[in-house]
C-alpha positions in Angstrom: 14.8 19.6 20.4 15.7 20.4 16.6 16.9 23.9 17.8 19.7 22.3 19.3 20.4 19.3 17.2 24.2 19.4 16.0 26.4 17.1 14.0 24.6 14.2 12.0 21.4 15.1 13.7 21.4 18.5 12.2 22.1 17.3 8.6 19.6 14.7 8.6 16.8 17.7 9.9 18.6 20.0 7.1 18.1 17.3 4.6 14.2 16.5 5.6 13.8 20.3 5.1 15.6 20.7 1.8 13.4 18.0 0.5 10.1 18.8 1.7 8.9 20.8 -1.4 9.4 17.7 -3.6 7.6 15.6 -1.3 4.2 14.2 -2.3 1.4 13.2 -0.3 1.7 10.3 2.1 0.2 7.0 0.8 -3.5 5.8 2.1 -3.0 3.3 4.9 -4.0 0.1 3.6 -7.7 -1.1 5.2 -7.5 -3.6 7.7 -8.3 -6.7 6.5 -6.6 -5.7 3.2 -2.7 -6.8 4.3 -2.8 -9.9 1.9 -3.8 -7.9 -1.3 -0.6 -8.6 -2.8 -1.3 -12.2 -2.7 -4.9 -12.1 -3.6 -3.8 -10.0 -6.6 -1.4 -12.5 -7.5 -3.8 -15.5 -6.9 -6.0 -13.9 -9.4 -3.9 -12.9 -11.8 -2.8 -16.3 -12.5 -5.8 -17.7 -12.8 -6.5 -15.5 -15.7 -3.0 -16.4 -16.9 -3.6 -19.5 -16.6 -7.1 -20.0 -18.3 -8.8 -20.8 -15.1 -10.9 -17.4 -14.8 -11.7 -14.8 -17.6 -10.4 -11.5 -16.5 -14.2 -9.8 -15.5 -15.0 -13.0 -13.7 -11.6 -12.8 -11.9 -11.5 -9.0 -11.1 -15.2 -9.4 -9.4 -13.9 -12.3 -7.6 -11.2 -10.3 -6.2 -13.0 -7.0 -5.5 -15.8 -9.5 -3.4 -12.9 -11.3 -1.3 -10.9 -8.5 -0.3 -14.1 -6.6 0.6 -15.4 -9.5 2.7 -12.0 -9.2 4.4 -12.1 -6.2 5.1 -15.7 -5.9 6.6 -15.2 -9.0 8.7 -11.7 -6.8 10.2 -13.9 -3.7 10.7 
């Protein structure tokens, strides 16, 4: 189908071919159970910023929580 493309379809395909050498690898897919990663990071970050937890404690708790979510989803 690409060989028969014309107009804007052809331009889009040519663009992708032109930039292909500058593209890196695709980012890794978020594992099942880790979709709340951004919210979890912010929650633990706020705990540290507002003095509720020390950074190492927050980091360990966050990693444990995320691992539990991933394990549960698997």
